[in-house]
C-alpha positions in Angstrom: 58.7 210.0 96.1 61.5 207.9 97.6 62.4 206.1 94.4 64.7 203.5 96.0 62.0 202.7 98.6 59.4 202.3 95.9 61.7 200.0 94.0 62.3 197.8 97.1 58.6 197.7 97.8 57.7 196.7 94.3 60.3 193.9 94.3 59.0 192.7 97.7 55.4 192.7 96.6 56.3 190.4 93.7 58.5 188.2 95.8 55.9 187.8 98.6 52.9 187.5 96.2 50.8 190.2 97.8 50.7 193.7 99.1 49.8 192.7 102.6 52.7 190.2 102.9 55.2 192.7 101.6 53.9 195.3 104.1 54.6 192.8 106.9 58.1 192.0 105.6 59.0 195.7 105.3 57.2 196.9 108.5 55.0 199.3 106.5 51.3 199.7 106.4 49.4 198.1 103.5 48.2 201.6 102.3 51.7 202.9 102.2 52.9 199.9 100.2 50.0 200.3 97.7 50.7 204.1 97.4 54.5 203.5 96.8 53.8 201.0 94.0 51.3 203.4 92.4 53.8 206.2 92.6 56.4 204.1 90.9 54.0 203.3 88.1 53.2 207.0 87.7 56.9 207.9 87.6 57.5 205.2 84.9 54.3 206.0 83.0 53.3 202.4 82.8 51.4 199.8 84.7 53.7 197.1 86.4 51.1 195.0 88.0 47.6 193.9 87.0 45.7 193.3 90.3 42.2 192.3 91.2 40.5 191.1 94.4 41.6 187.5 93.6 45.1 187.7 92.1 48.0 189.8 91.0 50.2 189.3 87.9 53.1 191.2 86.4 52.6 193.0 83.1 55.1 192.6 80.3 56.6 195.9 81.4 56.6 194.7 85.0 58.6 191.6 84.0 61.1 193.6 82.1 61.5 196.2 84.9 61.9 193.6 87.6 64.6 191.8 85.7 66.7 195.0 85.5 65.7 196.0 89.1 66.8 193.0 91.1 70.5 193.1 90.3 70.5 196.9 91.0 69.1 196.3 94.5 71.5 193.4 95.1 74.5 195.7 94.2 73.2 198.4 96.5 72.8 195.9 99.4 76.3 194.5 98.8 77.9 198.0 98.6 76.2 199.0 101.9 77.3 195.8 103.5 80.9 196.3 102.4 80.9 199.8 103.7 79.5 198.7 107.1 82.0 195.9 107.4 84.8 198.5 107.1 83.3 200.6 109.8 82.6 198.0 112.5 84.2 194.9 113.9 83.0 191.7 112.4 80.4 190.1 114.7 77.4 187.8 114.7 76.5 184.1 114.2 77.5 181.8 111.4 75.2 178.8 111.2 76.9 175.8 109.6 75.6 172.4 108.7 78.1 169.5 108.1 78.1 165.7 108.2 79.7 164.4 111.4 83.0 163.5 109.7 83.5 167.0 108.2 82.4 168.7 111.4 84.8 166.6 113.5 87.9 166.4 111.4 87.8 169.6 109.2 85.8 172.3 110.9 86.4 171.7 114.6 90.2 171.8 114.5 90.1 175.3 112.9 87.8 176.9 115.4 90.2 177.9 118.1 92.4 180.0 115.9 89.4 181.4 114.0 87.8 182.5 117.3 91.1 184.0 118.4 91.2 186.1 115.2 87.5 187.0 115.2 86.3 186.8 118.8 82.9 188.4 118.0 82.0 185.9 115.3 80.1 183.0 116.9 79.8 179.5 115.2 76.9 177.2 115.4 77.3 173.7 113.9 74.5 171.2 113.2 75.3 167.6 112.2 71.9 166.1 111.7 71.0 164.6 108.4 70.5 167.4 105.8 68.4 167.5 102.7 68.4 170.0 99.9 65.3 171.8 101.3 67.3 172.6 104.4 70.2 174.4 102.7 68.5 177.8 103.1 68.3 177.3 106.9 72.1 177.7 107.2 74.7 180.2 106.2 76.9 177.4 105.0 76.2 173.7 104.3 79.3 171.5 103.8 78.9 168.5 101.5 81.3 165.9 100.1 80.9 164.9 96.5 82.9 163.6 93.5 85.2 166.3 92.1 83.1 166.5 88.9 79.9 167.2 90.9 77.5 169.5 89.2 74.1 170.5 90.5 71.7 173.4 90.6 73.1 174.7 93.8 75.0 177.9 94.8 78.2 176.0 95.8 81.8 176.8 96.2 84.5 174.2 96.0 86.5 174.4 99.3 89.1 171.7 98.6 89.6 168.7 96.3 91.6 165.7 97.6 92.4 162.2 96.8 90.9 159.3 98.6 93.7 157.1 99.9 94.4 154.1 102.1 95.6 154.7 105.6 96.4 152.8 108.7 98.1 153.6 112.1 101.8 152.8 112.6 100.8 150.4 115.4 98.6 148.4 113.1 101.4 148.2 110.4 104.0 147.2 113.0 101.7 144.3 114.0 100.4 143.2 110.7 103.0 144.3 108.2 102.9 146.7 105.3 100.9 145.8 102.2 103.3 146.1 99.1 100.7 145.7 96.3 96.9 145.8 96.1 96.5 142.1 96.2 98.0 142.0 99.7 94.9 143.8 101.1 93.0 140.5 101.2 95.4 139.4 104.0 94.7 142.6 106.1 92.1 143.9 108.4 90.1 146.4 106.4 87.5 149.0 107.4 85.0 149.9 104.8 82.0 152.1 104.2 78.9 150.0 104.0 78.1 149.0 100.4 74.6 149.0 99.0 72.8 145.7 99.1 74.2 143.4 96.4 77.3 145.5 95.7 80.6 143.7 95.9 83.0 144.4 98.8 85.8 146.1 96.9 87.9 149.2 96.5 88.6 150.7 93.1 92.3 151.7 93.0 94.1 153.8 90.4 97.8 154.7 90.1 98.5 158.4 90.3 101.7 158.0 88.2 100.2 156.1 85.3 97.4 156.4 82.9 96.0 152.9 83.4 92.5 151.4 83.9 91.5 151.3 87.6 91.9 148.0 89.5 89.0 146.4 91.4 90.3 144.9 94.6 88.0 142.7 96.6 88.4 142.8 100.4 86.9 141.0 103.4 86.3 143.9 105.8 86.3 143.2 109.5 84.3 146.4 110.1 81.7 148.0 107.8 79.9 151.2 108.8 77.8 153.9 107.1 79.6 156.4 109.4 83.0 157.6 108.1 83.9 159.0 111.6 83.7 155.5 113.0 86.1 154.2 110.4 88.6 156.9 111.0 88.5 156.4 114.8 88.9 152.7 114.4 91.9 153.2 112.1 93.5 155.6 114.6 93.1 152.9 117.3 94.9 150.3 115.1 91.9 148.3 113.9 92.9 148.1 110.2 93.3 149.9 106.8 90.6 152.3 105.6 89.9 154.5 102.6 89.4 158.2 103.3 90.0 161.5 101.6 93.0 163.6 102.5 91.1 166.6 103.8 89.6 164.3 106.6 93.0 162.9 107.8 95.5 165.5 106.7 96.3 166.5 110.3 96.8 162.9 111.3 99.1 162.2 108.3 101.1 165.4 109.2 101.6 164.4 112.8 102.2 160.7 112.1 99.1 159.2 113.8 98.2 157.7 110.4 100.3 156.5 107.6 99.5 156.2 103.9 99.8 152.7 102.5 100.1 151.5 98.9 101.3 154.8 97.5 100.9 155.8 94.7 97.6 154.0 94.5 94.5 156.1 95.4 90.9 155.1 95.8 89.2 158.0 94.2 88.9 161.8 94.2 86.4 163.7 96.1 85.8 167.4 96.9 84.2 169.3 99.7 81.8 172.0 98.7 80.2 174.9 100.7 76.6 175.4 99.7 75.2 178.9 100.2 71.5 179.7 100.5 71.6 182.3 97.7 73.9 184.2 95.4 72.4 187.4 96.8 73.9 189.2 99.8 76.1 187.0 101.8 77.0 188.4 105.3 80.6 189.5 105.6 81.0 187.2 108.7 80.1 184.2 106.5 82.5 185.3 103.7 85.3 185.6 106.3 84.7 182.2 107.7 84.5 180.5 104.3 87.7 182.2 103.2 89.4 181.0 106.4 88.0 177.4 106.0 89.2 177.3 102.4 92.7 178.6 103.0 93.4 176.5 106.1 91.9 173.2 104.7 93.9 173.5 101.5 97.0 174.3 103.4 96.7 171.1 105.6 95.9 168.9 102.6 98.8 170.3 100.6 101.1 169.6 103.5 100.0 166.0 103.5 100.5 165.8 99.7 96.9 165.0 99.0 95.9 167.7 96.6 95.6 166.5 93.0 99.0 167.1 91.3 100.3 168.2 94.7 99.2 171.7 93.8 97.0 174.2 95.7 93.8 175.1 93.8 93.3 178.7 93.0 91.0 180.5 95.5 87.5 181.0 94.4 87.4 177.8 92.3 
């Protein structure tokens, strides 16, 4: 008996819910699948599955065996993948989902250098609206959330950054520089669309003092539910907007945008990469995620937008 194959077949039968479905997944005939599970039960000296013409259920022994078996199979898969990755050049497709603002200002600027380093890894990016049930369709799904975000997702924090107020030098030359939060009422402001009935205001906190946040009402000349539109308008001199440092780090570093009202910030957000599973992650996906994390944190650190001006440890 091929014990490892029998283990894989048993695990797949349970996962698929039937012998026939497991046979299709493993490209084996149904009689072979049935025989391998029976051989495994004979080897173990116990019944793992109770099966009839209508249904199939795990026995208590089957439950206990499956709980121990799954991490063993995962470890074998990862060991084989690691070995293969050492023996061949990284290649293949990494499918990414990201909202437009992250795709445009975070991912896209990194792709030229990434492709130069890994020319046989191809990238595919979708920017359509995503829901939780679509996460498994992509190798990585990038989402922006509060820094204390917690959910039942397999997610890795890529970068955490302050939300700040920015404007273009051209706008500030024409309209002047706000010196305190109250000055914002005199300026052109660009704001994410608030929910119906919510006040048009920014919540500002000083980074250098432990004080309650300040609510500042504004009269925005532009409201949008599309962050990319607000960033583009700010670059063109339309006004002051609130945005996280990871989105505009490159523009701050090259002077196309300028931070205003420092040390006031308008919140703290983080970008997470959601993975479809904790099980085997292709090496090409791991390589891209490591590159994205390293380079994004580097840009944000250069712009001084990391909390405490410190780089977060990798793997956080």
